[in-house]
C-alpha positions as CSV (number, residue, x, y, z in Angstrom):
1,M,74.6,141.8,116.9
2,I,72.3,139.4,115.0
3,A,72.8,141.4,111.8
4,T,76.5,141.2,112.2
5,I,76.3,137.4,112.6
6,G,74.2,137.2,109.5
7,W,76.6,139.3,107.5
8,I,79.6,137.2,108.6
9,G,77.7,134.1,107.7
10,A,76.9,135.5,104.2
11,V,80.5,136.4,103.6
12,A,81.6,132.9,104.6
13,M,79.1,131.4,102.2
14,V,80.3,133.6,99.3
15,A,83.9,132.7,100.1
16,A,82.9,129.0,100.3
17,S,81.4,129.1,96.9
18,F,84.8,129.9,95.4
19,L,86.6,127.2,97.4
20,M,84.1,124.4,97.3
21,T,86.6,122.0,95.6
22,I,88.9,122.1,98.6
23,T,88.3,121.2,102.3
24,L,88.4,124.8,103.4
25,G,85.4,125.6,101.2
26,K,83.3,122.9,102.9
27,I,84.4,124.1,106.4
28,L,83.5,127.7,105.5
29,A,80.1,126.6,104.2
30,I,79.3,124.8,107.4
31,F,80.5,127.8,109.5
32,G,78.5,130.2,107.3
33,L,75.4,128.2,107.5
34,L,75.7,127.9,111.3
35,L,75.8,131.7,111.6
36,L,72.9,132.1,109.2
37,T,70.9,129.6,111.2
38,I,71.4,131.7,114.3
39,Q,70.0,134.7,112.4
40,A,67.1,132.6,111.0
41,R,66.3,131.3,114.5
42,H,66.2,134.9,115.8
43,N,63.8,135.9,113.0
44,R,61.7,132.7,113.4
45,Q,62.2,131.7,109.8
46,N,61.6,128.0,110.2
47,N,61.9,127.2,106.5
48,L,65.4,128.7,106.4
49,I,66.4,126.8,109.6
50,A,65.3,123.5,108.0
51,L,67.2,124.4,104.7
52,N,70.3,125.4,106.6
53,L,70.3,122.3,108.8
54,S,69.9,120.1,105.8
55,S,72.7,121.8,104.0
56,I,75.0,121.5,107.1
57,I,74.3,117.8,107.1
58,G,75.1,117.5,103.4
59,F,78.3,119.5,103.7
60,S,79.4,117.6,106.8
61,Y,78.8,114.3,104.9
62,S,80.9,115.7,102.0
63,L,83.6,116.8,104.4
64,M,83.8,113.4,106.0
65,Q,84.3,111.8,102.6
66,V,87.4,113.9,102.1
67,L,88.9,113.5,105.6
């Protein structure tokens, strides 16, 4: 189950990279990072958890600027 969550998160991040100039890209990035954070938490990868949370904050800030 965790592996599936990680793969879905990775696919969302790849899709987001092509759509970053529109709102959907930022939403996909946040969604993908949330899923990847679940996987990182399961694997106790604290450095990736910190990186993902920082990125979520950054993408959320960027998204708020658009809305």
